C-alpha positions in Angstrom: 63.8 249.9 245.3 62.1 251.8 242.2 59.4 253.6 243.8 60.6 256.9 242.5 57.6 258.5 240.3 59.8 258.3 237.3 60.4 254.6 237.6 57.0 253.3 237.3 57.7 250.6 234.7 60.7 249.3 236.9 58.4 249.3 240.0 55.7 247.4 238.1 58.7 244.9 237.0 59.8 244.5 240.3 56.5 243.8 242.0 56.1 241.1 239.0 59.0 239.5 239.8 58.7 239.6 243.5 55.4 237.8 242.9 57.1 235.4 240.9 59.5 234.6 243.6 56.9 234.4 246.3 54.8 232.1 244.4 58.1 229.7 243.7 58.6 229.2 247.4 54.9 228.4 248.0 54.6 230.9 250.7 52.7 234.3 251.2 49.6 233.9 248.8 48.3 237.1 250.5 51.4 239.2 249.6 51.5 237.8 246.3 47.9 239.1 245.7 48.7 242.5 247.4 51.6 243.0 245.1 49.9 242.0 242.0 47.0 244.5 242.8 49.4 247.2 243.5 51.5 246.6 240.2 47.9 247.2 238.5 47.2 250.4 240.2 50.3 251.9 238.5 49.5 254.3 235.7 49.4 252.1 232.5 51.2 254.6 230.2 53.3 252.0 228.5 51.6 250.7 225.7 54.4 248.7 224.0 53.7 244.8 223.5 55.8 243.6 226.5 54.1 246.2 229.0 50.9 244.9 227.8 51.6 241.5 228.2 52.9 242.0 231.6 49.4 243.9 232.4 47.5 241.2 231.0 49.4 238.6 232.9 48.9 240.3 236.3 45.3 241.2 235.1 44.6 237.4 234.6 46.5 236.3 237.8 44.3 238.7 240.1 41.0 237.3 238.3 42.1 234.0 238.9 42.7 234.9 242.6 46.3 233.7 242.4 
């Protein structure tokens, strides 16, 4: 996986995709929440529009309790 400190963006993307896959199976709601929260703890150095959309999507999902 992308846990190397230099791969924070890839790790955040991997966590996001993992949560989408877990949701698609209808399983592991606790794991989905945990991975979304972990993604949001990664430093937000990325300010481009796609990074902001991803963080907004994750924040919204966490706020909704999804």
